[in-house]
C-alpha positions in Angstrom: -34.1 88.5 -27.1 -32.7 85.1 -28.1 -36.3 83.7 -28.4 -37.3 86.7 -30.6 -34.3 86.0 -32.8 -35.4 82.4 -33.2 -39.0 83.5 -33.9 -37.7 85.9 -36.7 -35.6 83.1 -38.2 -38.7 80.8 -38.3 -41.2 83.3 -39.8 -38.7 84.3 -42.5 -37.8 80.8 -43.5 -38.7 79.7 -47.0 -41.2 77.1 -46.1 -43.2 79.4 -43.7 -43.3 82.3 -46.2 -44.4 80.0 -49.0 -47.2 78.5 -47.0 -48.4 81.9 -45.8 -48.5 83.4 -49.3 -50.5 80.4 -50.5 -53.0 80.8 -47.7 -53.1 84.6 -48.1 -53.8 84.4 -51.9 -56.5 81.7 -51.6 -58.3 82.9 -48.5 -57.8 86.7 -49.3 -59.2 86.2 -52.8 -62.3 84.4 -51.5 -63.0 87.0 -48.8 -62.5 89.9 -51.2 -65.0 88.4 -53.5 -67.5 87.9 -50.7 -67.0 91.3 -49.1 -66.3 93.5 -52.1 -67.7 91.6 -55.0 -70.0 94.4 -56.2 -67.2 97.0 -56.2 -64.8 94.6 -58.0 -67.3 93.7 -60.7 -68.4 97.3 -61.3 -64.8 98.7 -60.9 -66.2 101.1 -58.2 -63.0 101.6 -56.1 -61.9 104.3 -53.8 -59.0 104.4 -51.3 -61.0 102.7 -48.6 -61.6 99.7 -50.9 -57.9 99.4 -51.6 -57.1 99.4 -47.8 -59.8 96.7 -47.2 -58.5 94.6 -50.0 -54.9 94.8 -48.7 -56.0 93.9 -45.1 -58.0 91.0 -46.5 -54.8 89.5 -47.9 -52.6 90.6 -45.0 -54.7 89.0 -42.2 -54.6 85.4 -43.5 -50.8 85.8 -44.2 -50.3 86.9 -40.5 -52.5 84.1 -39.1 -50.7 81.4 -41.2 -47.3 82.7 -40.3 -48.2 82.7 -36.5 -49.7 79.1 -36.7 -46.6 77.8 -38.6 -44.2 79.5 -36.2 -46.0 78.1 -33.1 -46.1 74.6 -34.6 -42.4 74.7 -35.4 -41.4 76.1 -32.0 -43.4 73.5 -30.0 -42.4 69.8 -29.9 -44.4 66.8 -28.9 -43.1 63.5 -27.5 -42.3 60.9 -30.2 -42.3 63.7 -32.9 -39.3 63.9 -35.2 -37.3 67.1 -34.6 -37.2 69.5 -37.6 -33.9 71.2 -36.4 -31.0 71.0 -34.1 -32.3 72.6 -30.9 -32.3 72.9 -27.1 -35.8 72.2 -25.7 -37.4 72.9 -22.3 -40.3 71.0 -20.8 -43.5 73.1 -20.6 -44.8 71.0 -17.6 -41.9 71.4 -15.1 -39.9 74.2 -16.8 -36.8 72.5 -15.4 -35.6 69.8 -17.8 -33.6 70.8 -20.8 -32.6 68.4 -23.6 -30.7 68.7 -26.9 -32.1 67.0 -30.0 -30.5 66.7 -33.5 -32.6 67.2 -36.6 -34.3 63.9 -37.5 -34.2 62.6 -33.9 -37.3 61.4 -32.0 -38.3 63.8 -29.1 -38.2 61.8 -25.8 -40.6 62.2 -22.8 -39.4 64.3 -19.8 -37.5 62.2 -17.2 -38.2 64.7 -14.4 -42.0 64.9 -14.5 -42.5 61.6 -16.4 -45.4 62.9 -18.5 -45.9 60.8 -21.6 -47.6 63.7 -23.4 -45.0 66.3 -22.5 -44.8 69.4 -24.8 -41.4 71.0 -25.3 -40.7 74.6 -26.3 -37.6 75.7 -28.1 -34.9 77.6 -26.1 -32.0 77.6 -28.5 -31.1 76.4 -32.0 -28.0 74.9 -33.5 -25.0 73.1 -31.9 -25.0 74.4 -28.3 -23.1 74.4 -25.0 -25.0 71.5 -23.6 -23.8 69.1 -26.3 -20.2 70.6 -26.2 -20.1 69.9 -22.4 -21.4 66.4 -23.0 -18.8 65.7 -25.6 -16.1 67.0 -23.2 -17.3 64.6 -20.5 -17.3 61.7 -23.0 -13.8 62.6 -24.1 -12.6 62.6 -20.5 -14.4 59.3 -19.6 -12.9 57.5 -22.6 -9.4 58.1 -21.3 -10.1 57.3 -17.6 -7.1 55.3 -16.3 -9.4 52.8 -14.7 -10.6 51.7 -18.2 -9.4 48.1 -18.6 -9.6 48.2 -22.4 -7.1 50.0 -24.7 -8.4 53.4 -25.8 -6.3 56.0 -27.8 -6.7 58.9 -30.1 -4.6 60.0 -33.1 -4.7 62.7 -35.8 -4.9 62.5 -39.6 -1.2 61.8 -39.8 -1.4 58.8 -37.4 0.3 60.7 -34.6 -1.0 59.5 -31.2 -2.3 62.4 -29.0 -3.9 60.5 -26.1 -3.6 56.9 -24.8 -4.7 55.2 -21.6 -2.7 52.7 -19.5 -4.4 49.7 -21.1 -3.3 50.8 -24.5 0.3 51.3 -23.4 0.2 47.8 -21.8 -1.3 46.3 -25.0 1.5 47.7 -27.2 4.1 47.3 -24.4 5.1 50.9 -24.3 5.5 53.2 -21.3 4.3 56.1 -23.3 2.5 56.2 -26.7 1.8 59.9 -27.1 3.8 61.4 -30.0 4.4 58.1 -31.7 2.7 56.9 -34.9 -0.1 54.4 -34.7 1.1 52.6 -37.9 4.2 51.4 -36.1 1.9 49.2 -33.9 -1.0 48.5 -36.3 0.5 48.5 -39.9 -2.9 47.8 -41.5 -4.0 51.4 -40.7 -1.8 52.5 -43.6 -4.5 51.0 -45.9 -7.2 53.3 -44.5 -7.9 56.9 -45.8 -7.7 58.6 -42.4 -8.7 62.0 -43.7 -11.9 60.7 -45.3 -12.6 58.7 -42.1 -12.5 61.8 -40.0 -14.4 64.0 -42.4 -17.3 61.6 -42.7 -17.3 60.4 -39.1 -17.1 56.8 -40.3 -16.4 53.7 -38.2 -14.0 50.9 -39.2 -13.1 47.7 -37.5 -9.6 46.0 -37.8 -7.6 43.3 -35.9 -4.0 43.2 -35.0 -1.5 41.2 -32.8 1.0 42.5 -30.3 4.5 41.1 -29.8 3.3 38.3 -27.5 0.8 37.0 -30.0 -2.3 38.5 -28.3 -5.0 39.4 -30.8 -6.9 42.7 -30.4 -10.0 44.0 -32.2 -9.9 47.8 -32.7 -12.8 50.1 -33.6 -11.7 53.3 -35.4 -14.3 56.1 -35.1 -13.9 59.4 -37.0 -14.4 62.5 -34.8 -14.8 65.5 -37.2 -15.4 67.9 -34.3 -11.9 67.1 -32.9 -10.2 66.4 -36.3 -9.1 63.1 -34.9 -9.8 59.3 -34.8 -10.8 57.5 -31.6 -9.6 53.9 -31.4 -11.2 51.4 -29.0 -9.5 48.0 -28.4 -10.5 44.7 -27.0 -8.4 41.6 -26.4 -10.1 38.8 -28.4 -7.4 36.2 -28.0 -9.7 34.0 -25.7 -12.6 34.6 -28.1 -10.6 33.3 -31.0 -9.3 30.4 -28.9 -12.9 29.5 -27.9 -14.0 29.7 -31.5 -11.2 27.3 -32.5 -12.2 24.9 -29.6 -15.8 25.0 -30.8 -14.7 24.2 -34.3 -12.7 21.3 -33.0 -15.7 20.1 -31.0 -18.0 20.3 -34.1 -15.3 18.5 -36.2 -15.2 15.8 -33.6 -18.9 15.4 -33.7 -18.9 15.1 -37.5 -15.9 12.7 -37.6 -16.9 10.3 -34.8 -18.1 6.9 -35.9 -21.0 7.1 -33.3 -24.3 8.5 -34.3 -25.0 11.9 -32.6 -28.4 13.5 -32.4 -29.4 16.8 -30.6 -33.0 17.7 -30.0 -34.7 20.7 -28.3 -36.5 20.2 -25.0 -39.7 19.2 -26.9 -37.8 16.4 -28.7 -37.6 18.0 -32.1 -34.3 17.2 -33.9 -31.9 20.2 -34.3 -28.7 18.4 -35.4 -27.5 15.0 -36.6 -23.9 14.1 -37.7 -22.7 12.2 -40.7 -22.5 8.9 -38.8 -26.3 9.2 -38.3 -26.8 9.7 -42.0 -24.6 6.7 -42.8 -26.3 4.4 -40.3 -29.9 5.4 -40.7 -29.9 6.2 -44.4 -31.7 9.5 -43.8 -30.2 12.9 -44.8 -29.9 15.7 -42.3 -32.4 17.8 -44.3 -35.0 15.1 -44.1 -35.0 14.8 -40.3 -34.4 18.3 -38.9 -37.5 19.5 -37.0 -38.9 15.9 -36.7 -39.4 13.8 -33.6 -37.1 10.7 -33.5 -40.2 8.5 -33.2 -40.0 8.1 -37.0 -37.2 5.5 -36.3 -39.5 3.3 -34.2 -40.1 -0.3 -35.1 -42.7 -1.2 -32.4 -40.2 -3.5 -30.7 -39.8 -1.1 -27.7 -42.9 -0.8 -25.5 -44.7 2.5 -24.7 -43.8 2.0 -21.1 -40.1 2.0 -22.0 -40.4 5.2 -24.0 -42.3 6.8 -21.1 -39.6 5.8 -18.7 -37.0 7.2 -21.1 -38.8 10.6 -21.4 -39.4 10.9 -17.6 -35.7 10.1 -16.9 -34.3 12.8 -19.2 -37.0 15.3 -18.3 -35.9 15.0 -14.6 -32.4 15.9 -15.6 -31.0 12.4 -15.5 -29.0 10.4 -18.1 -30.8 7.4 -19.8 -28.9 4.4 -21.1 -30.4 1.5 -23.1 -30.7 -0.3 -26.4 -33.4 0.1 -29.1 -34.3 -1.6 -32.3 -34.7 1.1 -35.0 -35.7 1.2 -38.6 -33.5 2.5 -41.4 -34.9 4.5 -44.4 -34.7 1.4 -46.6 -36.9 -0.5 -44.1 -34.1 -2.7 -42.6 -33.7 -2.7 -38.8 -30.6 -2.2 -36.6 -29.8 -2.2 -32.9 -28.5 0.9 -31.2 -27.0 1.4 -27.8 -28.0 4.9 -26.7 -26.9 7.3 -24.0 -29.3 10.4 -23.8 -28.3 13.3 -21.6 -30.0 16.6 -20.9 -28.0 19.8 -21.5 -28.8 22.7 -19.1 -28.7 26.5 -19.9 -27.1 29.1 -17.7 -30.2 29.2 -15.5 -30.1 25.5 -14.7 -33.1 24.7 -17.0 -33.1 22.0 -19.6 -32.3 23.5 -23.0 -31.5 20.5 -25.3 -31.0 16.7 -25.2 -28.0 15.0 -26.8 -28.0 11.3 -27.8 -24.8 9.4 -28.5 -25.7 6.1 -30.2 -23.7 3.1 -31.3 -24.7 0.5 -33.8 -24.5 -2.7 -31.8 -26.2 -5.0 -34.3 -23.0 -7.0 -35.0 -22.1 -7.2 -31.3 -25.5 -8.6 -30.5 -25.2 -11.2 -33.2 -21.7 -12.2 -32.0 -23.0 -12.4 -28.4 -25.9 -14.6 -29.6 -23.5 -16.8 -31.5 -21.2 -17.1 -28.4 -24.1 -18.3 -26.3 -24.9 -21.0 -28.8 -21.3 -22.2 -29.0 -19.9 -25.0 -26.8 -17.8 -23.0 -24.3 -16.2 -26.2 -22.9 -14.9 -28.1 -25.8 -13.1 -31.1 -24.2 -10.5 -31.1 -26.9 -9.4 -27.6 -26.0 -5.6 -28.0 -25.2 -5.7 -24.9 -22.8 -7.4 -24.7 -19.4 -11.0 -23.5 -19.5 -13.3 -23.4 -16.5 -16.1 -21.3 -14.9 -17.1 -20.4 -11.4 -20.1 -18.7 -9.8 -20.5 -15.6 -7.7 -19.4 -17.5 -4.6 -16.2 -18.6 -6.2 -17.2 -22.3 -6.6 -16.0 -24.0 -9.8 -19.0 -25.4 -11.5 -17.4 -26.7 -14.7 -13.8 -27.4 -16.0 -12.2 -29.1 -18.9 -9.5 -31.8 -18.8 -6.7 -29.3 -19.5 -7.8 -27.3 -16.4 -7.7 -30.3 -14.2 -4.2 -31.2 -15.4 -3.0 -27.6 -14.9 -3.9 -27.7 -11.2 -2.7 -31.3 -10.8 -6.2 -32.5 -9.8 -8.4 -35.3 -11.0 -11.4 -32.9 -10.9 -11.5 -29.3 -9.7 -15.3 -29.0 -10.0 -16.9 -28.1 -6.7 -13.7 -26.6 -5.3 -13.2 -22.9 -4.4 -11.2 -21.0 -6.9 -9.3 -19.0 -4.3 -7.9 -22.2 -2.8 -6.4 -23.0 -6.2 -5.5 -19.4 -7.1 -4.9 -17.3 -3.9 -4.3 -14.2 -6.0 -8.1 -14.1 -6.7 -9.1 -13.4 -3.0 -9.0 -9.7 -3.6 -11.6 -9.8 -6.5 -15.4 -9.3 -6.1 -16.9 -12.1 -8.2 -20.4 -10.8 -7.9 -19.3 -7.3 -9.2 -17.3 -8.9 -12.0 -20.4 -10.8 -13.1 -23.0 -8.0 -12.8 -20.7 -5.4 -14.6 -19.4 -8.0 -17.1 -15.8 -7.0 -16.3 -12.8 -8.5 -18.0 -9.7 -9.1 -15.9 -6.3 -10.6 -16.7 -3.9 -12.1 -14.2 -0.7 -14.1 -14.3 -0.1 -16.8 -11.7 2.5 -19.6 -11.1 1.1 -23.1 -10.7 3.5 -26.0 -10.0 6.4 -24.0 -11.5 4.5 -23.0 -14.7 3.3 -19.5 -15.5 -0.3 -19.2 -16.6 -2.2 -16.2 -17.9 -5.9 -16.3 -17.1 -8.5 -14.1 -18.8 -11.7 -13.9 -16.7 -14.9 -12.6 -18.2 -18.1 -11.9 -16.3 -21.2 -13.3 -18.0 -24.3 -11.7 -16.4 -26.7 -13.7 -18.4 -25.3 -17.0 -17.0 -24.3 -15.7 -13.6 -20.7 -17.0 -13.9 -17.1 -15.9 -14.5 -15.7 -17.6 -17.6 -12.0 -18.2 -17.4 -9.6 -19.0 -20.3 -6.0 -20.0 -19.4 -2.8 -20.3 -21.4 0.7 -21.6 -20.4 3.1 -18.7 -21.0 6.1 -20.1 -19.2 8.3 -20.4 -22.3 7.1 -17.0 -23.5 8.2 -15.3 -20.3 11.6 -17.0 -20.4 12.1 -15.8 -24.0 10.9 -12.3 -23.0 13.4 -12.1 -20.1 16.2 -13.1 -22.4 15.2 -10.5 -25.0 14.8 -7.8 -22.3 18.3 -8.6 -21.0 19.7 -8.2 -24.5 17.8 -5.1 -25.4 18.7 -3.2 -22.2 22.3 -3.0 -23.2 21.9 -2.0 -26.8 25.0 0.0 -27.5 23.1 2.7 -29.4 20.8 3.5 -26.4 21.3 7.4 -26.0 20.4 7.3 -22.3 22.6 5.9 -19.4 21.8 2.2 -18.7 23.8 0.1 -16.3 23.4 -2.8 -13.7 25.1 -3.6 -10.4 25.0 -6.7 -8.1 24.1 -7.2 -4.5 27.6 -5.8 -3.4 27.0 -2.6 -5.4 29.6 -3.4 -8.0 28.8 -2.3 -11.5 28.7 -5.3 -13.9 27.8 -3.7 -17.2 27.2 -0.2 -18.6 26.5 1.3 -22.0 28.5 4.2 -23.6 25.9 6.8 -22.6 26.4 5.8 -18.9 30.2 6.1 -19.2 29.8 9.5 -20.8 27.4 10.7 -18.1 29.9 9.9 -15.3 32.8 11.2 -17.5 34.6 7.8 -17.3 36.1 5.6 -20.0 34.3 2.6 -18.4 32.5 2.5 -15.1 32.5 -1.3 -15.0 33.9 -2.5 -11.7 33.3 0.7 -9.9 31.1 0.9 -6.7 27.7 2.5 -7.2 28.1 4.6 -4.0 31.3 6.1 -5.4 29.5 7.4 -8.5 26.2 8.2 -6.7 26.9 9.3 -3.1 23.1 9.4 -2.5 23.2 5.5 -2.5 25.6 5.0 0.4 22.8 3.6 2.6 21.2 1.6 -0.2 20.6 -2.1 0.6 21.3 -3.7 -2.7 20.6 -7.3 -1.7 17.2 -6.6 -0.1 16.3 -4.5 -3.1 17.0 -7.3 -5.5 15.3 -10.0 -3.4 12.1 -8.0 -3.0 12.0 -7.0 -6.7 11.6 -3.4 -5.7 11.3 -0.5 -8.1 12.5 2.9 -7.0 13.0 6.3 -8.7 15.6 8.8 -7.6 17.2 12.0 -8.8 20.9 12.8 -8.6 23.3 15.5 -9.9 26.2 14.2 -11.9 28.7 16.7 -13.0 26.3 19.6 -13.0 23.6 17.6 -14.9 20.4 16.4 -13.2 19.5 12.7 -13.9 16.4 10.7 -13.0 17.3 7.0 -12.3 14.8 4.1 -12.3 16.2 1.2 -10.3 14.6 -2.2 -10.6 15.6 -5.4 -8.7 15.8 -8.5 -10.8 16.1 -11.6 -8.6 16.3 -13.9 -11.6 19.7 -12.5 -12.6 20.7 -11.1 -9.2 21.2 -7.5 -10.2 19.7 -4.0 -9.9 18.9 -2.7 -13.4 19.3 1.1 -13.7 17.8 3.3 -16.4 18.8 7.0 -16.5 17.5 10.0 -18.3 18.9 13.6 -18.4 16.2 15.9 -16.9 18.3 19.0 -16.6 16.3 21.1 -19.0 13.0 20.0 -17.6 14.1 20.8 -14.1 15.2 24.3 -15.2 11.9 24.7 -17.0 9.9 23.6 -13.8 11.9 26.2 -11.7 11.1 28.9 -14.2 7.4 28.0 -14.2 7.4 28.0 -10.4 8.8 31.5 -10.3 6.4 32.7 -12.9 3.5 31.3 -10.9 4.8 32.9 -7.8 5.0 36.3 -9.7 1.4 35.9 -11.0 0.1 35.0 -7.5 1.8 38.0 -6.1 0.3 40.3 -8.7 -3.2 38.9 -8.1 -2.8 39.4 -4.3 -1.8 43.0 -5.0 -4.9 43.4 -7.2 -7.0 42.1 -4.3 -5.6 44.7 -2.0 -6.4 47.4 -4.6 -9.9 46.1 -5.0 -10.4 46.0 -1.2 -9.2 49.6 -1.0 -11.9 50.7 -3.5 -14.8 49.0 -1.7 -16.4 51.0 1.2 -15.4 49.9 4.7 -17.8 48.2 7.1 -17.4 51.1 9.5 -18.6 53.5 6.9 -21.7 51.5 6.3 -22.3 51.2 10.0 -22.0 55.0 10.3 -25.2 55.3 8.2 -26.9 52.2 9.3 -26.1 51.2 12.9 -27.6 47.7 12.4 -26.1 46.3 9.2 -23.8 43.7 7.7 -21.9 42.7 4.5 -21.3 39.0 3.7 -18.6 39.1 1.0 -17.0 35.8 -0.1 -15.0 36.0 -3.4 -14.7 32.7 -5.2 -11.1 33.5 -6.2 -8.6 36.0 -4.7 -10.3 38.9 -6.5 -14.0 39.1 -7.1 -16.5 40.0 -9.8 -19.0 41.1 -7.1 -18.7 44.5 -5.5 -20.6 46.8 -3.1 -20.6 50.6 -3.2 -21.9 53.4 -1.1 -22.2 57.2 -1.4 -23.6 59.4 1.3 -24.3 63.1 1.9 -26.1 64.9 4.8 -29.5 63.3 4.2 -29.2 60.6 1.6 -27.3 57.3 1.3 -26.9 55.4 -2.0 -26.2 51.6 -1.5 -25.3 49.3 -4.4 -24.8 45.5 -4.6 -23.5 44.3 -8.0 -22.5 41.1 -9.8 -20.2 41.6 -12.8 -19.7 39.2 -15.7 -17.0 36.6 -14.9 -15.0 35.7 -11.8 -11.5 36.4 -10.7 -9.4 38.9 -12.6 -11.9 39.5 -15.5 -14.7 40.0 -13.0 -12.5 42.3 -10.9 -11.7 44.5 -13.9 -15.5 44.9 -14.5 -16.1 45.7 -10.8 -13.4 48.5 -10.9 -15.0 49.9 -14.0 -18.4 49.8 -12.3 -17.1 51.7 -9.2 -15.4 54.3 -11.4 -18.5 54.9 -13.5 -20.8 55.1 -10.4 -18.5 57.7 -8.8 -18.5 59.7 -12.0 -22.4 59.7 -12.4 -23.2 60.4 -8.8 -20.5 63.1 -8.3 -21.8 64.9 -11.4 -25.4 65.0 -10.0 -25.9 63.6 -6.5 -29.7 64.1 -6.9 -30.0 61.7 -9.9 -33.0 59.2 -9.4 -32.2 55.5 -9.0 -33.5 54.4 -12.4 -31.6 57.3 -14.2 -28.4 56.3 -12.4 -28.7 52.8 -14.0 -29.6 54.3 -17.4 -26.5 56.5 -17.4 -24.3 53.6 -16.0 -25.6 51.3 -18.8 -24.9 54.0 -21.5 -21.4 54.8 -20.2 -20.5 51.1 -19.9 -21.7 50.3 -23.4 -19.7 53.3 -24.7 -16.6 52.2 -22.8 -16.8 48.6 -24.0 -17.8 49.6 -27.5 -21.0 47.6 -27.3 -23.5 48.1 -30.2 -26.3 45.6 -29.4 -25.2 43.2 -32.1 -26.4 39.6 -31.5 -23.0 37.9 -31.7 -20.9 40.3 -29.7 -19.8 39.6 -26.1 -22.5 40.7 -23.6 -20.2 41.9 -20.8 -21.9 43.8 -18.1 -23.3 43.6 -14.6 -26.4 42.8 -12.6 -27.2 45.4 -9.9 -29.4 46.5 -7.0 -29.3 50.2 -6.2 -31.1 51.8 -3.2 -31.3 55.5 -2.3 -32.4 56.1 1.3 -33.5 59.5 2.5 -32.8 59.5 6.3 -35.0 62.5 7.0 -38.2 61.2 5.4 -37.4 57.4 5.6 -38.2 57.2 1.9 -36.3 54.7 -0.2 -36.0 54.6 -4.0 -34.9 51.3 -5.7 -33.9 50.3 -9.2 -32.6 46.9 -10.3 -30.9 45.2 -13.2 -31.9 41.5 -12.8 -31.2 41.7 -9.0 -34.3 42.1 -6.8 -34.2 43.3 -3.2 -36.2 42.0 -0.1 -37.9 44.0 2.6 -39.1 42.4 5.8 -41.6 44.3 7.9 -43.1 42.7 11.1 -42.0 39.2 9.9 -43.6 39.6 6.4 -41.2 39.5 3.4 -41.9 41.6 0.3 -39.8 41.2 -2.9 -39.3 44.2 -5.2 -38.4 42.8 -8.6 -35.8 44.2 -10.8 -36.0 44.9 -14.6 -35.1 41.8 -16.6 -32.1 43.4 -18.3 -28.5 43.9 -17.3 -26.2 46.9 -17.2 -24.8 46.5 -20.6 -25.8 45.4 -24.1 -29.0 43.3 -24.2 -31.1 42.2 -27.1 -34.4 43.0 -25.3 -33.2 46.3 -23.8 -35.8 48.8 -22.6 -35.2 52.5 -22.8 -35.1 53.1 -19.0 -34.8 51.3 -15.7 -37.8 51.5 -13.4 -37.5 53.4 -10.1 -39.6 52.0 -7.2 -40.6 54.4 -4.4 -40.8 52.7 -1.0 -41.8 54.3 2.3 -39.8 52.7 5.1 -40.9 52.2 8.7 -39.0 51.7 11.9 -37.3 48.3 12.2 -37.8 47.5 8.5 -35.0 45.2 7.2 -33.7 45.5 3.6 -31.5 42.9 1.9 -29.5 43.2 -1.3 -27.6 40.3 -2.9 -25.9 38.8 -6.0 -26.8 35.3 -7.3 -23.8 33.6 -5.8 -25.5 32.7 -2.5 -28.7 31.1 -3.9 -26.9 29.5 -6.8 -24.4 27.5 -4.6 -24.6 23.7 -5.2 -24.6 21.5 -2.1 -26.7 19.8 0.4 -27.3 16.0 0.5 -28.5 16.0 -3.1 -25.9 18.3 -4.6 -28.6 20.9 -5.8 -28.7 24.7 -5.8 -29.5 26.4 -2.5 -32.2 28.5 -4.3 -33.7 32.0 -3.7 -36.7 30.3 -2.0 -34.4 28.9 0.7 -32.6 32.2 1.1 -35.8 34.1 1.6 -36.9 31.5 4.2 -33.5 32.0 6.0 -33.7 35.8 6.3 -37.3 35.6 7.3 -36.6 33.2 10.2 -33.6 35.2 11.4 -35.1 38.6 11.0 -35.5 39.1 14.8 -31.7 38.8 15.3 -29.3 41.7 15.1 -27.7 42.1 11.6 -24.3 41.0 12.8 -25.8 37.7 14.2 -27.7 37.2 10.9 -24.4 37.4 9.0 -22.9 34.7 11.1 -26.0 32.5 10.6 -26.0 33.0 6.9 -22.3 32.2 6.6 -22.6 29.1 8.8 -25.5 27.8 6.7 -23.7 28.6 3.4 -20.6 26.7 4.5 -22.6 23.7 5.8 -24.6 23.6 2.5 -21.5 23.8 0.3 -19.7 21.0 2.2 -17.1 19.4 -0.1 -18.5 21.2 -3.2 -16.5 24.0 -4.8 -17.8 27.5 -4.4 -19.4 28.2 -7.8 -19.6 32.0 -7.8 -18.7 35.1 -5.8 -21.0 35.7 -2.9 -22.4 39.1 -1.8 -25.2 39.7 0.7 -25.9 43.1 2.3 -28.5 43.9 5.0 -29.5 46.9 7.0 -32.3 47.9 9.4 -34.0 51.3 9.5 
């Protein structure tokens, strides 16, 4: 009856009637002329002629009406729908879909026919779309949603809000309150018009703690309300600011910066490059840096440079380049490869310094007489073995020798025994030491000269300078305006002098003459005499009249006292204690989150109940993990999932909880959903929850996943994957089933559906699912990635072992490979045998 009603609506529609009349008039007229032309021209009519004429017009009208109705009630794949309707697949007679007017009709997901024909079942807004909207409404307010989501009416009154929204606005309950109290900018929006048109608006707002949120307002005319989705973008803004600082630093540095792609074509130069080379940025972008060549550097050197950076190593060296005006200049360059997230070279960055003047000065220094005999200060040089090979008169006099050439420097200056002369020369180090020779204090500046294979030493007598400095220090230490406590005491512990701040700290008019142990009981066992003699320096903390002070004690044997400098650190100590308690609270919260996450994951016993020979190797990088595994089972089927979410730690754990919640929702709704369709629905639900709209610049949060459905009665397995492949080993031979190269989430090269792979399992087949944490771990003797190739070799070699033993072997190898390196990612490996 319903189909007859739809048929009647179609054949009486204006377009169908108009077309049928046109066909009837044209075709009927032609046929009447052919069949009754004589009677018409001679006006010889009877009642039979009139009936024939009427039928001649009626038959084309009926045929046209039937053809139009059949065309409108049958839909082809990729055809644009002419109405809102519920369609049923003609091939399987099972699948029903709803399409809006103007939407493209999709192929049937059940039978998979690309040339599926659909026939209409119902027109208009129907119960299937209503039910779908109700499910979407429920999912948006799932308490597991980590992002703020709320709904309010045309007056701004909040009718629904999830826990994340309450946390964002720091309220225990938001329902009944007005949204403008929390986001004042909403007052500037015409809410009634937004709802009526179903428009979308984006705004930003801050909460009381300064966290910045981006909110998307979506008008829902069917509910007479506005749905608001929130996202914390504080870190995004901070990252943008950091990036701006980095770019500003690149532009303001005095060193020339050049960035090229992996083919060597210039993508960026800074202002320093323009100033040094004379070329403008627009002139060099897209070019190869070879236009700077002068011919001074050989082709072999350029070949070595390119091989070095192409192998992922850093190249250092100097080159003679040519400016735009034709003049040349020397540059010291460091060229480093920059790797993308897959460990492949993406770009090269060159940091270059104009060393033309330095080279000129160096050349001039070589030509100067380093050992002018009239130099009044000691100057000498010694070789890598420490033998003095040349010295001026002042050096001989300083050491009290007629000639120090040929002598070992450490015999004259014992303090140099700890130095490596060979390293100082090869690395051209500069070292400064102060030594006492025959009662005089000398400062020696030693400079390694690799070109000459010697250490050049310049000396100066600073005896008088040190004496004056000590006198100045002694006077400055007791400046009366010093705001911090300063005092000194002798070998007997008697305070000889103190400033006003010290008297005030100990709440005395004058502490001079008091014993240090009376004021600071912590120093009762303090050996003052030894402390002074050995010129010790010690830092201690003590409480003085409810204030915490840090005292720096320094023994001064020249004046026979212990000089003491104090500073009030009460506020800092209280702040440190507060930070310690806050850290303890945060650590406790994360530990609790770990227990919650552990409770959501299926137990090993549950996995073993479906697969007697199985294992799960689960090693979070932090306390909580962005990797998760999931399982759902009924009488004959088991669904197993291994997933890797965006991020680590707490952010990754949020994504994993969201993934578990969405998987439960999808599979509970229809346990017989195919593997690829489960990933399709999971991607759609995740994008809706995270308000992802496939824009290039938005955050691409999501997850990589392997999903297997095993039918225990038929030993058939269906697999679908988002980036994560699975491995099957049968009789010692490994087969890799590759995943679709797109994630669960927004992706610029997103395909409409994930692929389902049907696999017939045999007895003793072994199946492995994993995230990228195991093969991506750095380690080994060369500090490189473990790699998927090595992982496949490991599981192939160990396949004959029970799954529990394989887990032990994999874990032992992972820990040995990692060694002293940090774990770079969460690790998840699952395995089971049929």
